[in-house]
CHARMM-style PDB file with segment names, atoms N, HN, CA, C and O in Angstrom:
ATOM      1  N   MET     1     -76.734  25.313  38.961  1.00  0.00      PROA
ATOM      2  CA  MET     1     -77.753  26.568  38.794  1.00  0.00      PROA
ATOM      3  C   MET     1     -79.144  26.554  39.148  1.00  0.00      PROA
ATOM      4  O   MET     1     -79.756  27.319  39.893  1.00  0.00      PROA
ATOM      5  N   GLY     2     -79.569  25.495  38.450  1.00  0.00      PROA
ATOM      6  HN  GLY     2     -79.072  24.874  37.845  1.00  0.00      PROA
ATOM      7  CA  GLY     2     -80.790  25.283  38.135  1.00  0.00      PROA
ATOM      8  C   GLY     2     -81.774  25.627  37.337  1.00  0.00      PROA
ATOM      9  O   GLY     2     -81.732  25.501  36.113  1.00  0.00      PROA
ATOM     10  N   ASP     3     -83.046  26.237  38.199  1.00  0.00      PROA
ATOM     11  HN  ASP     3     -83.080  26.339  39.193  1.00  0.00      PROA
ATOM     12  CA  ASP     3     -83.554  26.797  36.656  1.00  0.00      PROA
ATOM     13  C   ASP     3     -84.025  28.129  37.246  1.00  0.00      PROA
ATOM     14  O   ASP     3     -85.124  28.439  37.705  1.00  0.00      PROA
ATOM     15  N   SER     4     -82.879  28.845  37.107  1.00  0.00      PROA
ATOM     16  HN  SER     4     -81.986  28.594  36.734  1.00  0.00      PROA
ATOM     17  CA  SER     4     -82.745  30.390  37.731  1.00  0.00      PROA
ATOM     18  C   SER     4     -83.247  30.941  36.804  1.00  0.00      PROA
ATOM     19  O   SER     4     -83.482  30.346  35.752  1.00  0.00      PROA
ATOM     20  N   THR     5     -83.566  32.419  37.036  1.00  0.00      PROA
ATOM     21  HN  THR     5     -83.375  32.901  37.891  1.00  0.00      PROA
ATOM     22  CA  THR     5     -83.822  33.312  35.796  1.00  0.00      PROA
ATOM     23  C   THR     5     -82.925  34.153  35.684  1.00  0.00      PROA
ATOM     24  O   THR     5     -83.230  35.310  35.395  1.00  0.00      PROA
ATOM     25  N   MET     6     -81.587  33.778  35.886  1.00  0.00      PROA
ATOM     26  HN  MET     6     -81.340  32.838  36.121  1.00  0.00      PROA
ATOM     27  CA  MET     6     -80.463  34.505  35.326  1.00  0.00      PROA
ATOM     28  C   MET     6     -80.056  33.739  34.300  1.00  0.00      PROA
ATOM     29  O   MET     6     -79.858  32.524  34.303  1.00  0.00      PROA
ATOM     30  N   PRO     7     -79.917  34.663  33.250  1.00  0.00      PROA
ATOM     31  CA  PRO     7     -78.995  33.929  31.743  1.00  0.00      PROA
ATOM     32  C   PRO     7     -78.372  33.185  32.158  1.00  0.00      PROA
ATOM     33  O   PRO     7     -78.333  32.793  33.324  1.00  0.00      PROA
ATOM     34  N   ASP     8     -77.748  32.846  31.235  1.00  0.00      PROA
ATOM     35  HN  ASP     8     -77.779  33.165  30.288  1.00  0.00      PROA
ATOM     36  CA  ASP     8     -76.649  31.223  30.927  1.00  0.00      PROA
ATOM     37  C   ASP     8     -76.065  32.417  29.652  1.00  0.00      PROA
ATOM     38  O   ASP     8     -76.510  33.329  28.955  1.00  0.00      PROA
ATOM     39  N   PHE     9     -74.878  31.743  29.902  1.00  0.00      PROA
ATOM     40  HN  PHE     9     -74.516  31.002  30.468  1.00  0.00      PROA
ATOM     41  CA  PHE     9     -74.030  32.355  28.933  1.00  0.00      PROA
ATOM     42  C   PHE     9     -72.840  31.910  28.696  1.00  0.00      PROA
ATOM     43  O   PHE     9     -72.180  31.659  29.704  1.00  0.00      PROA
ATOM     44  N   ASP    10     -72.302  31.713  27.597  1.00  0.00      PROA
ATOM     45  HN  ASP    10     -72.839  31.917  26.778  1.00  0.00      PROA
ATOM     46  CA  ASP    10     -70.841  30.902  27.561  1.00  0.00      PROA
ATOM     47  C   ASP    10     -69.514  32.070  27.934  1.00  0.00      PROA
ATOM     48  O   ASP    10     -68.975  32.967  27.286  1.00  0.00      PROA
ATOM     49  N   TRP    11     -69.334  31.493  29.375  1.00  0.00      PROA
ATOM     50  HN  TRP    11     -69.772  30.764  29.901  1.00  0.00      PROA
ATOM     51  CA  TRP    11     -67.889  32.609  29.516  1.00  0.00      PROA
ATOM     52  C   TRP    11     -66.644  32.290  28.564  1.00  0.00      PROA
ATOM     53  O   TRP    11     -65.557  32.853  28.692  1.00  0.00      PROA
ATOM     54  N   ARG    12     -66.772  31.848  28.122  1.00  0.00      PROA
ATOM     55  HN  ARG    12     -67.655  31.391  28.017  1.00  0.00      PROA
ATOM     56  CA  ARG    12     -64.978  31.219  27.097  1.00  0.00      PROA
ATOM     57  C   ARG    12     -65.622  31.823  25.774  1.00  0.00      PROA
ATOM     58  O   ARG    12     -64.630  32.027  25.075  1.00  0.00      PROA
ATOM     59  N   ALA    13     -66.383  32.094  25.276  1.00  0.00      PROA
ATOM     60  HN  ALA    13     -67.189  31.929  25.844  1.00  0.00      PROA
ATOM     61  CA  ALA    13     -66.584  32.581  23.790  1.00  0.00      PROA
ATOM     62  C   ALA    13     -66.239  34.157  23.621  1.00  0.00      PROA
ATOM     63  O   ALA    13     -67.065  34.949  24.074  1.00  0.00      PROA
ATOM     64  N   PRO    14     -65.050  34.672  22.985  1.00  0.00      PROA
ATOM     65  CA  PRO    14     -64.852  35.825  23.239  1.00  0.00      PROA
ATOM     66  C   PRO    14     -65.733  36.811  23.055  1.00  0.00      PROA
ATOM     67  O   PRO    14     -65.163  37.869  23.321  1.00  0.00      PROA
ATOM     68  N   LYS    15     -66.992  37.016  22.688  1.00  0.00      PROA
ATOM     69  HN  LYS    15     -67.456  36.156  22.471  1.00  0.00      PROA
ATOM     70  CA  LYS    15     -67.969  37.850  22.467  1.00  0.00      PROA
ATOM     71  C   LYS    15     -68.627  38.470  23.671  1.00  0.00      PROA
ATOM     72  O   LYS    15     -69.256  39.528  23.647  1.00  0.00      PROA
ATOM     73  N   ALA    16     -68.443  37.789  24.619  1.00  0.00      PROA
ATOM     74  HN  ALA    16     -67.933  36.930  24.639  1.00  0.00      PROA
ATOM     75  CA  ALA    16     -69.134  37.316  26.241  1.00  0.00      PROA
ATOM     76  C   ALA    16     -67.982  38.767  26.662  1.00  0.00      PROA
ATOM     77  O   ALA    16     -68.551  39.463  27.502  1.00  0.00      PROA
ATOM     78  N   TYR    17     -66.861  39.226  26.365  1.00  0.00      PROA
ATOM     79  HN  TYR    17     -66.399  38.660  25.683  1.00  0.00      PROA
ATOM     80  CA  TYR    17     -66.043  40.219  26.961  1.00  0.00      PROA
ATOM     81  C   TYR    17     -65.346  41.177  25.591  1.00  0.00      PROA
ATOM     82  O   TYR    17     -64.264  41.693  25.308  1.00  0.00      PROA
ATOM     83  N   ALA    18     -66.822  41.020  24.939  1.00  0.00      PROA
ATOM     84  HN  ALA    18     -67.700  40.601  25.169  1.00  0.00      PROA
ATOM     85  CA  ALA    18     -66.664  42.623  23.762  1.00  0.00      PROA
ATOM     86  C   ALA    18     -66.380  43.833  24.275  1.00  0.00      PROA
ATOM     87  O   ALA    18     -65.592  44.645  23.790  1.00  0.00      PROA
ATOM     88  N   ASN    19     -66.947  43.943  25.145  1.00  0.00      PROA
ATOM     89  HN  ASN    19     -67.587  43.284  25.539  1.00  0.00      PROA
ATOM     90  CA  ASN    19     -67.089  45.490  25.775  1.00  0.00      PROA
ATOM     91  C   ASN    19     -65.696  45.610  26.935  1.00  0.00      PROA
ATOM     92  O   ASN    19     -65.394  46.727  27.354  1.00  0.00      PROA
ATOM     93  N   ILE    20     -65.130  44.720  27.264  1.00  0.00      PROA
ATOM     94  HN  ILE    20     -65.376  43.812  26.924  1.00  0.00      PROA
ATOM     95  CA  ILE    20     -64.754  44.784  28.820  1.00  0.00      PROA
ATOM     96  C   ILE    20     -63.194  45.987  29.127  1.00  0.00      PROA
ATOM     97  O   ILE    20     -62.647  46.126  30.220  1.00  0.00      PROA
ATOM     98  N   HSD    21     -62.827  46.626  27.953  1.00  0.00      PROA
ATOM     99  HN  HSD    21     -63.272  46.512  27.064  1.00  0.00      PROA
ATOM    100  CA  HSD    21     -61.712  47.485  27.966  1.00  0.00      PROA
ATOM    101  C   HSD    21     -62.965  48.712  28.204  1.00  0.00      PROA
ATOM    102  O   HSD    21     -62.498  49.735  28.704  1.00  0.00      PROA
ATOM    103  N   THR    22     -63.756  48.741  28.057  1.00  0.00      PROA
ATOM    104  HN  THR    22     -64.135  47.909  27.651  1.00  0.00      PROA
ATOM    105  CA  THR    22     -64.203  49.630  28.602  1.00  0.00      PROA
ATOM    106  C   THR    22     -65.160  49.936  29.604  1.00  0.00      PROA
ATOM    107  O   THR    22     -65.895  50.918  29.707  1.00  0.00      PROA
ATOM    108  N   ALA    23     -65.032  48.930  30.329  1.00  0.00      PROA
ATOM    109  HN  ALA    23     -64.435  48.132  30.245  1.00  0.00      PROA
ATOM    110  CA  ALA    23     -66.422  48.487  31.804  1.00  0.00      PROA
ATOM    111  C   ALA    23     -65.681  49.670  32.469  1.00  0.00      PROA
ATOM    112  O   ALA    23     -64.513  50.059  32.497  1.00  0.00      PROA
ATOM    113  N   ASP    24     -67.123  50.165  33.110  1.00  0.00      PROA
ATOM    114  HN  ASP    24     -68.071  49.848  33.087  1.00  0.00      PROA
ATOM    115  CA  ASP    24     -66.270  50.869  34.689  1.00  0.00      PROA
ATOM    116  C   ASP    24     -66.548  49.316  35.732  1.00  0.00      PROA
ATOM    117  O   ASP    24     -66.995  48.190  35.517  1.00  0.00      PROA
ATOM    118  N   ARG    25     -65.983  50.072  36.929  1.00  0.00      PROA
ATOM    119  HN  ARG    25     -65.620  50.987  37.103  1.00  0.00      PROA
ATOM    120  CA  ARG    25     -65.724  49.397  37.845  1.00  0.00      PROA
ATOM    121  C   ARG    25     -67.076  48.532  38.709  1.00  0.00      PROA
ATOM    122  O   ARG    25     -66.970  47.909  39.766  1.00  0.00      PROA
ATOM    123  N   ALA    26     -68.099  48.696  38.027  1.00  0.00      PROA
ATOM    124  HN  ALA    26     -68.185  49.202  37.168  1.00  0.00      PROA
ATOM    125  CA  ALA    26     -69.573  48.187  38.716  1.00  0.00      PROA
ATOM    126  C   ALA    26     -69.672  47.236  37.259  1.00  0.00      PROA
ATOM    127  O   ALA    26     -70.000  46.081  37.535  1.00  0.00      PROA
ATOM    128  N   GLU    27     -69.546  47.374  36.372  1.00  0.00      PROA
ATOM    129  HN  GLU    27     -69.279  48.311  36.148  1.00  0.00      PROA
ATOM    130  CA  GLU    27     -69.745  46.841  35.217  1.00  0.00      PROA
ATOM    131  C   GLU    27     -68.334  45.107  35.729  1.00  0.00      PROA
ATOM    132  O   GLU    27     -68.778  43.971  35.898  1.00  0.00      PROA
ATOM    133  N   LEU    28     -67.504  45.292  35.793  1.00  0.00      PROA
ATOM    134  HN  LEU    28     -67.144  46.215  35.656  1.00  0.00      PROA
ATOM    135  CA  LEU    28     -66.693  44.647  36.328  1.00  0.00      PROA
ATOM    136  C   LEU    28     -67.047  43.625  37.229  1.00  0.00      PROA
ATOM    137  O   LEU    28     -66.941  42.416  37.018  1.00  0.00      PROA
ATOM    138  N   ALA    29     -67.478  44.180  38.257  1.00  0.00      PROA
ATOM    139  HN  ALA    29     -67.564  45.162  38.428  1.00  0.00      PROA
ATOM    140  CA  ALA    29     -67.603  43.811  39.428  1.00  0.00      PROA
ATOM    141  C   ALA    29     -68.891  42.484  39.225  1.00  0.00      PROA
ATOM    142  O   ALA    29     -68.955  41.468  39.917  1.00  0.00      PROA
ATOM    143  N   TRP    30     -69.534  42.741  38.442  1.00  0.00      PROA
ATOM    144  HN  TRP    30     -69.482  43.567  37.880  1.00  0.00      PROA
ATOM    145  CA  TRP    30     -71.496  42.387  37.489  1.00  0.00      PROA
ATOM    146  C   TRP    30     -70.630  40.658  36.836  1.00  0.00      PROA
ATOM    147  O   TRP    30     -71.032  39.507  37.009  1.00  0.00      PROA
ATOM    148  N   GLU    31     -69.853  40.963  36.375  1.00  0.00      PROA
ATOM    149  HN  GLU    31     -69.526  41.898  36.235  1.00  0.00      PROA
ATOM    150  CA  GLU    31     -68.698  39.828  35.293  1.00  0.00      PROA
ATOM    151  C   GLU    31     -68.590  39.313  35.709  1.00  0.00      PROA
ATOM    152  O   GLU    31     -68.900  38.180  35.343  1.00  0.00      PROA
ATOM    153  N   CYS    32     -67.845  39.615  37.361  1.00  0.00      PROA
ATOM    154  HN  CYS    32     -67.594  40.536  37.658  1.00  0.00      PROA
ATOM    155  CA  CYS    32     -67.819  38.488  38.276  1.00  0.00      PROA
ATOM    156  C   CYS    32     -69.044  38.026  38.961  1.00  0.00      PROA
ATOM    157  O   CYS    32     -69.666  37.167  38.335  1.00  0.00      PROA
ATOM    158  N   LEU    33     -69.370  38.265  39.709  1.00  0.00      PROA
ATOM    159  HN  LEU    33     -68.864  38.962  40.217  1.00  0.00      PROA
ATOM    160  CA  LEU    33     -70.428  38.339  40.404  1.00  0.00      PROA
ATOM    161  C   LEU    33     -71.429  37.515  39.335  1.00  0.00      PROA
ATOM    162  O   LEU    33     -72.198  36.729  39.889  1.00  0.00      PROA
ATOM    163  N   ARG    34     -71.477  37.560  38.528  1.00  0.00      PROA
ATOM    164  HN  ARG    34     -70.852  38.198  38.078  1.00  0.00      PROA
ATOM    165  CA  ARG    34     -72.748  36.836  37.391  1.00  0.00      PROA
ATOM    166  C   ARG    34     -72.184  35.051  37.585  1.00  0.00      PROA
ATOM    167  O   ARG    34     -73.017  34.197  37.888  1.00  0.00      PROA
ATOM    168  N   ARG    35     -70.713  34.685  37.367  1.00  0.00      PROA
ATOM    169  HN  ARG    35     -70.037  35.379  37.121  1.00  0.00      PROA
ATOM    170  CA  ARG    35     -69.981  33.344  37.720  1.00  0.00      PROA
ATOM    171  C   ARG    35     -70.516  32.547  38.345  1.00  0.00      PROA
ATOM    172  O   ARG    35     -71.063  31.461  38.149  1.00  0.00      PROA
ATOM    173  N   ASP    36     -70.129  33.753  39.851  1.00  0.00      PROA
ATOM    174  HN  ASP    36     -69.685  34.634  40.010  1.00  0.00      PROA
ATOM    175  CA  ASP    36     -70.202  32.295  41.100  1.00  0.00      PROA
ATOM    176  C   ASP    36     -71.560  32.066  41.690  1.00  0.00      PROA
ATOM    177  O   ASP    36     -72.540  32.773  41.921  1.00  0.00      PROA
ATOM    178  N   THR    37     -71.106  30.270  41.912  1.00  0.00      PROA
ATOM    179  HN  THR    37     -70.310  29.695  41.724  1.00  0.00      PROA
ATOM    180  CA  THR    37     -72.282  30.247  41.342  1.00  0.00      PROA
ATOM    181  C   THR    37     -72.617  29.730  43.629  1.00  0.00      PROA
ATOM    182  O   THR    37     -73.272  28.876  44.227  1.00  0.00      PROA
ATOM    183  N   GLU    38     -71.932  30.586  43.930  1.00  0.00      PROA
ATOM    184  HN  GLU    38     -71.400  31.280  43.445  1.00  0.00      PROA
ATOM    185  CA  GLU    38     -72.932  30.381  45.402  1.00  0.00      PROA
ATOM    186  C   GLU    38     -73.915  31.709  45.470  1.00  0.00      PROA
ATOM    187  O   GLU    38     -74.987  31.642  46.072  1.00  0.00      PROA
ATOM    188  N   TYR    39     -73.460  32.973  44.783  1.00  0.00      PROA
ATOM    189  HN  TYR    39     -72.590  33.027  44.294  1.00  0.00      PROA
ATOM    190  CA  TYR    39     -74.359  34.110  44.212  1.00  0.00      PROA
ATOM    191  C   TYR    39     -75.607  33.579  43.400  1.00  0.00      PROA
ATOM    192  O   TYR    39     -76.623  34.250  43.581  1.00  0.00      PROA
ATOM    193  N   HSD    40     -75.732  32.460  42.504  1.00  0.00      PROA
ATOM    194  HN  HSD    40     -74.906  31.915  42.357  1.00  0.00      PROA
ATOM    195  CA  HSD    40     -76.881  32.641  41.865  1.00  0.00      PROA
ATOM    196  C   HSD    40     -77.181  31.376  43.108  1.00  0.00      PROA
ATOM    197  O   HSD    40     -77.135  32.297  43.924  1.00  0.00      PROA
ATOM    198  N   ASP    41     -77.361  30.516  43.714  1.00  0.00      PROA
ATOM    199  HN  ASP    41     -77.398  29.768  43.051  1.00  0.00      PROA
ATOM    200  CA  ASP    41     -77.834  29.828  44.506  1.00  0.00      PROA
ATOM    201  C   ASP    41     -77.925  30.123  45.513  1.00  0.00      PROA
ATOM    202  O   ASP    41     -78.325  29.252  46.285  1.00  0.00      PROA
ATOM    203  N   HSD    42     -77.557  31.742  46.179  1.00  0.00      PROA
ATOM    204  HN  HSD    42     -77.233  32.450  45.552  1.00  0.00      PROA
ATOM    205  CA  HSD    42     -78.435  32.388  47.154  1.00  0.00      PROA
ATOM    206  C   HSD    42     -79.843  33.701  46.343  1.00  0.00      PROA
ATOM    207  O   HSD    42     -80.957  34.000  46.773  1.00  0.00      PROA
ATOM    208  N   TYR    43     -79.372  33.999  45.547  1.00  0.00      PROA
ATOM    209  HN  TYR    43     -78.467  33.756  45.198  1.00  0.00      PROA
ATOM    210  CA  TYR    43     -80.217  34.952  44.372  1.00  0.00      PROA
ATOM    211  C   TYR    43     -81.638  33.759  44.350  1.00  0.00      PROA
ATOM    212  O   TYR    43     -82.794  34.153  44.503  1.00  0.00      PROA
ATOM    213  N   ASP    44     -81.412  32.828  44.212  1.00  0.00      PROA
ATOM    214  HN  ASP    44     -80.473  32.507  44.088  1.00  0.00      PROA
ATOM    215  CA  ASP    44     -82.503  31.624  43.667  1.00  0.00      PROA
ATOM    216  C   ASP    44     -83.461  31.504  44.903  1.00  0.00      PROA
ATOM    217  O   ASP    44     -84.676  31.698  44.869  1.00  0.00      PROA
ATOM    218  N   ALA    45     -82.724  31.156  45.993  1.00  0.00      PROA
ATOM    219  HN  ALA    45     -81.737  30.998  46.021  1.00  0.00      PROA
ATOM    220  CA  ALA    45     -83.217  31.001  47.068  1.00  0.00      PROA
ATOM    221  C   ALA    45     -84.123  32.909  47.968  1.00  0.00      PROA
ATOM    222  O   ALA    45     -85.007  33.065  48.811  1.00  0.00      PROA
ATOM    223  N   VAL    46     -83.373  33.770  47.273  1.00  0.00      PROA
ATOM    224  HN  VAL    46     -82.655  33.643  46.589  1.00  0.00      PROA
ATOM    225  CA  VAL    46     -84.796  34.799  48.068  1.00  0.00      PROA
ATOM    226  C   VAL    46     -85.439  35.524  47.109  1.00  0.00      PROA
ATOM    227  O   VAL    46     -85.957  36.560  47.526  1.00  0.00      PROA
ATOM    228  N   THR    47     -85.589  35.234  45.684  1.00  0.00      PROA
ATOM    229  HN  THR    47     -85.169  34.392  45.345  1.00  0.00      PROA
ATOM    230  CA  THR    47     -86.007  35.509  44.777  1.00  0.00      PROA
ATOM    231  C   THR    47     -87.519  35.443  44.885  1.00  0.00      PROA
ATOM    232  O   THR    47     -88.197  34.415  44.904  1.00  0.00      PROA
ATOM    233  N   ASN    48     -88.028  36.953  44.965  1.00  0.00      PROA
ATOM    234  HN  ASN    48     -87.478  37.787  44.949  1.00  0.00      PROA
ATOM    235  CA  ASN    48     -89.598  36.478  45.234  1.00  0.00      PROA
ATOM    236  C   ASN    48     -90.151  37.787  44.527  1.00  0.00      PROA
ATOM    237  O   ASN    48     -89.656  38.731  45.142  1.00  0.00      PROA
ATOM    238  N   PRO    49     -90.818  38.173  43.686  1.00  0.00      PROA
ATOM    239  CA  PRO    49     -91.350  39.499  43.210  1.00  0.00      PROA
ATOM    240  C   PRO    49     -91.409  40.643  43.915  1.00  0.00      PROA
ATOM    241  O   PRO    49     -90.894  41.761  43.905  1.00  0.00      PROA
ATOM    242  N   ASN    50     -92.502  39.779  44.771  1.00  0.00      PROA
ATOM    243  HN  ASN    50     -92.921  38.871  44.779  1.00  0.00      PROA
ATOM    244  CA  ASN    50     -93.276  40.624  46.114  1.00  0.00      PROA
ATOM    245  C   ASN    50     -92.330  41.212  47.172  1.00  0.00      PROA
ATOM    246  O   ASN    50     -92.532  41.999  48.098  1.00  0.00      PROA
ATOM    247  N   VAL    51     -91.252  40.589  46.744  1.00  0.00      PROA
ATOM    248  HN  VAL    51     -91.087  39.950  45.992  1.00  0.00      PROA
ATOM    249  CA  VAL    51     -90.636  41.104  48.390  1.00  0.00      PROA
ATOM    250  C   VAL    51     -89.420  41.639  48.208  1.00  0.00      PROA
ATOM    251  O   VAL    51     -88.897  41.037  47.270  1.00  0.00      PROA
ATOM    252  N   SER    52     -88.451  42.764  48.784  1.00  0.00      PROA
ATOM    253  HN  SER    52     -88.876  43.252  49.546  1.00  0.00      PROA
ATOM    254  CA  SER    52     -87.112  43.584  48.416  1.00  0.00      PROA
ATOM    255  C   SER    52     -86.459  42.220  48.731  1.00  0.00      PROA
ATOM    256  O   SER    52     -86.869  41.172  49.229  1.00  0.00      PROA
ATOM    257  N   ALA    53     -85.053  42.737  48.148  1.00  0.00      PROA
ATOM    258  HN  ALA    53     -84.720  43.589  47.744  1.00  0.00      PROA
ATOM    259  CA  ALA    53     -84.107  41.897  48.456  1.00  0.00      PROA
ATOM    260  C   ALA    53     -83.558  42.007  50.377  1.00  0.00      PROA
ATOM    261  O   ALA    53     -83.364  43.047  51.007  1.00  0.00      PROA
ATOM    262  N   PRO    54     -83.449  40.784  50.812  1.00  0.00      PROA
ATOM    263  CA  PRO    54     -83.526  40.911  52.137  1.00  0.00      PROA
ATOM    264  C   PRO    54     -81.757  41.331  52.696  1.00  0.00      PROA
ATOM    265  O   PRO    54     -80.813  41.272  51.909  1.00  0.00      PROA
ATOM    266  N   SER    55     -81.634  41.659  53.885  1.00  0.00      PROA
ATOM    267  HN  SER    55     -82.401  41.707  54.524  1.00  0.00      PROA
ATOM    268  CA  SER    55     -80.756  42.600  53.952  1.00  0.00      PROA
ATOM    269  C   SER    55     -78.998  42.056  54.254  1.00  0.00      PROA
ATOM    270  O   SER    55     -77.967  42.699  54.053  1.00  0.00      PROA
ATOM    271  N   ALA    56     -79.206  40.313  54.927  1.00  0.00      PROA
ATOM    272  HN  ALA    56     -80.043  39.791  55.089  1.00  0.00      PROA
ATOM    273  CA  ALA    56     -78.408  39.296  54.772  1.00  0.00      PROA
ATOM    274  C   ALA    56     -78.590  39.180  52.808  1.00  0.00      PROA
ATOM    275  O   ALA    56     -78.965  38.109  52.332  1.00  0.00      PROA
ATOM    276  N   PHE    57     -78.531  39.409  52.632  1.00  0.00      PROA
ATOM    277  HN  PHE    57     -78.227  40.279  53.019  1.00  0.00      PROA
ATOM    278  CA  PHE    57     -78.708  39.016  51.275  1.00  0.00      PROA
ATOM    279  C   PHE    57     -77.413  40.297  50.586  1.00  0.00      PROA
ATOM    280  O   PHE    57     -76.268  40.065  50.197  1.00  0.00      PROA
ATOM    281  N   ARG    58     -78.148  41.609  50.648  1.00  0.00      PROA
ATOM    282  HN  ARG    58     -79.078  41.798  50.964  1.00  0.00      PROA
ATOM    283  CA  ARG    58     -77.486  42.702  50.443  1.00  0.00      PROA
ATOM    284  C   ARG    58     -75.775  42.650  50.752  1.00  0.00      PROA
ATOM    285  O   ARG    58     -74.792  42.786  50.024  1.00  0.00      PROA
ATOM    286  N   ARG    59     -75.973  42.368  52.292  1.00  0.00      PROA
ATOM    287  HN  ARG    59     -76.772  42.258  52.883  1.00  0.00      PROA
ATOM    288  CA  ARG    59     -74.489  42.992  52.992  1.00  0.00      PROA
ATOM    289  C   ARG    59     -73.198  41.486  52.836  1.00  0.00      PROA
ATOM    290  O   ARG    59     -71.969  41.450  52.894  1.00  0.00      PROA
ATOM    291  N   ARG    60     -74.362  40.326  52.606  1.00  0.00      PROA
ATOM    292  HN  ARG    60     -75.360  40.356  52.559  1.00  0.00      PROA
ATOM    293  CA  ARG    60     -73.480  39.060  51.702  1.00  0.00      PROA
ATOM    294  C   ARG    60     -72.861  39.493  50.729  1.00  0.00      PROA
ATOM    295  O   ARG    60     -71.632  39.413  50.731  1.00  0.00      PROA
ATOM    296  N   TRP    61     -73.779  40.259  49.276  1.00  0.00      PROA
ATOM    297  HN  TRP    61     -74.777  40.324  49.273  1.00  0.00      PROA
ATOM    298  CA  TRP    61     -72.689  40.784  48.348  1.00  0.00      PROA
ATOM    299  C   TRP    61     -72.312  42.001  48.554  1.00  0.00      PROA
ATOM    300  O   TRP    61     -72.126  42.697  47.556  1.00  0.00      PROA
ATOM    301  N   ARG    62     -72.192  42.326  49.303  1.00  0.00      PROA
ATOM    302  HN  ARG    62     -72.343  41.761  50.114  1.00  0.00      PROA
ATOM    303  CA  ARG    62     -72.214  43.896  48.901  1.00  0.00      PROA
ATOM    304  C   ARG    62     -72.650  44.448  48.083  1.00  0.00      PROA
ATOM    305  O   ARG    62     -72.086  45.348  47.460  1.00  0.00      PROA
ATOM    306  N   LEU    63     -74.480  43.758  47.784  1.00  0.00      PROA
ATOM    307  HN  LEU    63     -74.938  43.028  48.291  1.00  0.00      PROA
ATOM    308  CA  LEU    63     -74.898  44.903  46.460  1.00  0.00      PROA
ATOM    309  C   LEU    63     -75.791  46.612  47.152  1.00  0.00      PROA
ATOM    310  O   LEU    63     -76.016  46.910  48.325  1.00  0.00      PROA
ATOM    311  N   ILE    64     -76.010  47.172  46.257  1.00  0.00      PROA
ATOM    312  HN  ILE    64     -75.828  46.931  45.304  1.00  0.00      PROA
ATOM    313  CA  ILE    64     -77.018  48.493  46.815  1.00  0.00      PROA
ATOM    314  C   ILE    64     -77.886  48.518  45.777  1.00  0.00      PROA
ATOM    315  O   ILE    64     -77.564  48.350  44.600  1.00  0.00      PROA
ATOM    316  N   PHE    65     -79.156  48.759  46.247  1.00  0.00      PROA
ATOM    317  HN  PHE    65     -79.418  48.897  47.202  1.00  0.00      PROA
ATOM    318  CA  PHE    65     -80.074  48.459  44.800  1.00  0.00      PROA
ATOM    319  C   PHE    65     -81.007  49.911  45.007  1.00  0.00      PROA
ATOM    320  O   PHE    65     -81.538  49.973  46.116  1.00  0.00      PROA
ATOM    321  N   ARG    66     -81.244  50.944  44.195  1.00  0.00      PROA
ATOM    322  HN  ARG    66     -80.813  50.894  43.294  1.00  0.00      PROA
ATOM    323  CA  ARG    66     -81.085  51.802  43.590  1.00  0.00      PROA
ATOM    324  C   ARG    66     -82.454  51.839  42.646  1.00  0.00      PROA
ATOM    325  O   ARG    66     -82.418  51.213  41.587  1.00  0.00      PROA
ATOM    326  N   SER    67     -83.569  52.509  42.985  1.00  0.00      PROA
ATOM    327  HN  SER    67     -83.598  53.018  43.845  1.00  0.00      PROA
ATOM    328  CA  SER    67     -84.531  52.604  42.568  1.00  0.00      PROA
ATOM    329  C   SER    67     -84.559  53.869  41.318  1.00  0.00      PROA
ATOM    330  OT1 SER    67     -85.604  54.121  40.718  1.00  0.00      PROA
TER     331      SER     67
END
């Protein structure tokens, strides 16, 4: 995952799942997505603070960005 701006975490640690029983669908989806190395690689490739997420990235990961 290189020098990704996304935080690293220990997915084996019980505290990583402390709120899993109260999570909604979006929160559960994020828990899965943030563990996906392909997502991290693609995110790193398209991350630029001056450009919105390209449509191919949004389609590939089925993301909706709300303002």
